[in-house]
DRENPA-3360 file (N, C-alpha, C; in nm, 2 decimals, always signed):
BEGIN
1 = MWSSGHYR = +12.25/+12.18/+1.10/+12.20/+12.06/+1.17/+12.19/+12.09/+1.32 ~ +12.29/+12.16/+1.37/+12.29/+12.18/+1.52/+12.17/+12.26/+1.55 ~ +12.14/+12.37/+1.48/+12.03/+12.46/+1.51/+11.89/+12.39/+1.50 ~ +11.89/+12.29/+1.42/+11.76/+12.22/+1.40/+11.74/+12.10/+1.50 ~ +11.84/+12.08/+1.59/+11.83/+11.98/+1.69/+11.89/+11.84/+1.65 ~ +11.95/+11.83/+1.54/+12.01/+11.71/+1.49/+12.16/+11.70/+1.54 ~ +12.17/+11.69/+1.67/+12.30/+11.70/+1.74/+12.40/+11.59/+1.70 ~ +12.34/+11.47/+1.70/+12.43/+11.35/+1.67/+12.48/+11.36/+1.53;
9 = EAVSAPAR = +12.40/+11.39/+1.43/+12.44/+11.40/+1.30/+12.54/+11.52/+1.28 ~ +12.51/+11.63/+1.35/+12.60/+11.75/+1.34/+12.74/+11.72/+1.39 ~ +12.76/+11.62/+1.48/+12.89/+11.59/+1.53/+12.95/+11.47/+1.44 ~ +12.87/+11.38/+1.41/+12.92/+11.26/+1.34/+12.95/+11.29/+1.19 ~ +12.88/+11.38/+1.13/+12.92/+11.41/+0.99/+13.06/+11.46/+0.97 ~ +13.10/+11.56/+1.05/+13.24/+11.61/+1.04/+13.34/+11.50/+1.08 ~ +13.30/+11.42/+1.18/+13.40/+11.31/+1.22/+13.42/+11.22/+1.10 ~ +13.31/+11.18/+1.03/+13.32/+11.09/+0.92/+13.41/+11.16/+0.81;
17 = AVNAFTQT = +13.39/+11.29/+0.79/+13.47/+11.36/+0.69/+13.62/+11.36/+0.72 ~ +13.65/+11.38/+0.85/+13.79/+11.38/+0.89/+13.85/+11.24/+0.87 ~ +13.77/+11.14/+0.91/+13.82/+11.00/+0.89/+13.84/+10.97/+0.74 ~ +13.75/+11.01/+0.65/+13.76/+10.98/+0.51/+13.89/+11.05/+0.46 ~ +13.90/+11.18/+0.50/+14.02/+11.26/+0.45/+14.15/+11.19/+0.50 ~ +14.16/+11.14/+0.62/+14.28/+11.08/+0.67/+14.30/+10.95/+0.60 ~ +14.20/+10.87/+0.58/+14.22/+10.75/+0.50/+14.27/+10.77/+0.36 ~ +14.22/+10.88/+0.30/+14.27/+10.91/+0.17/+14.42/+10.96/+0.17;
25 = KVDRRDVS = +14.44/+11.04/+0.27/+14.58/+11.10/+0.28/+14.68/+10.99/+0.30 ~ +14.66/+10.89/+0.39/+14.75/+10.79/+0.42/+14.74/+10.67/+0.33 ~ +14.64/+10.67/+0.24/+14.61/+10.56/+0.15/+14.58/+10.43/+0.22 ~ +14.50/+10.44/+0.32/+14.46/+10.32/+0.40/+14.31/+10.32/+0.42 ~ +14.24/+10.23/+0.35/+14.10/+10.22/+0.37/+14.06/+10.10/+0.46 ~ +14.16/+10.02/+0.50/+14.14/+9.90/+0.58/+14.16/+9.92/+0.73 ~ +14.18/+10.05/+0.77/+14.20/+10.07/+0.91/+14.08/+10.15/+0.97 ~ +14.03/+10.10/+1.09/+13.92/+10.17/+1.15/+13.95/+10.31/+1.21;
33 = ETNLSRRF = +13.85/+10.38/+1.24/+13.87/+10.52/+1.29/+13.97/+10.53/+1.41 ~ +13.95/+10.45/+1.51/+14.04/+10.45/+1.63/+14.18/+10.42/+1.59 ~ +14.20/+10.31/+1.52/+14.33/+10.26/+1.49/+14.40/+10.36/+1.39 ~ +14.32/+10.42/+1.30/+14.37/+10.52/+1.21/+14.43/+10.63/+1.29 ~ +14.36/+10.68/+1.39/+14.41/+10.79/+1.47/+14.53/+10.75/+1.55 ~ +14.53/+10.63/+1.60/+14.65/+10.58/+1.68/+14.77/+10.57/+1.59 ~ +14.75/+10.52/+1.47/+14.87/+10.49/+1.38/+14.92/+10.62/+1.32 ~ +14.84/+10.71/+1.28/+14.88/+10.82/+1.19/+14.87/+10.96/+1.25;
41 = SPWMRPRR = +14.82/+10.97/+1.38/+14.81/+11.11/+1.44/+14.91/+11.12/+1.55 ~ +15.01/+11.21/+1.54/+15.11/+11.21/+1.65/+15.05/+11.24/+1.79 ~ +14.94/+11.32/+1.79/+14.88/+11.35/+1.92/+14.81/+11.24/+1.98 ~ +14.78/+11.13/+1.91/+14.71/+11.01/+1.96/+14.81/+10.90/+2.00 ~ +14.93/+10.91/+1.97/+15.03/+10.80/+2.00/+15.05/+10.79/+2.15 ~ +15.06/+10.67/+2.20/+15.08/+10.65/+2.34/+15.21/+10.72/+2.39 ~ +15.21/+10.77/+2.50/+15.33/+10.84/+2.56/+15.39/+10.75/+2.66 ~ +15.52/+10.77/+2.68/+15.58/+10.70/+2.79/+15.54/+10.75/+2.92;
49 = ASRGCG = +15.53/+10.66/+3.02/+15.49/+10.70/+3.16/+15.60/+10.79/+3.21 ~ +15.56/+10.90/+3.27/+15.66/+10.99/+3.33/+15.67/+10.96/+3.47 ~ +15.79/+10.99/+3.53/+15.82/+10.96/+3.67/+15.77/+11.08/+3.75 ~ +15.71/+11.05/+3.86/+15.66/+11.15/+3.95/+15.78/+11.23/+4.02 ~ +15.75/+11.34/+4.06/+15.85/+11.42/+4.13/+15.86/+11.37/+4.28 ~ +15.98/+11.38/+4.33/+16.00/+11.35/+4.47/+16.07/+11.23/+4.49;
% end
C-alpha cells in the first residue's frame, strides 16, 4: 500500500489490527482505541510528575 501511495491506509490498517488484537487479548470490545491503550498498555499509563533538579 505504501509503495502505491495509499499512505493513510498503509498506516491505519496495522493500527486497526493492533487494536483488534488488544481488544481480543483483554476481552474488551467496549473500549475505544485511546482508552484501550491507556488502560492496558504499561507504556501509555500516566506517570507521576518528577521533581526538577536543584
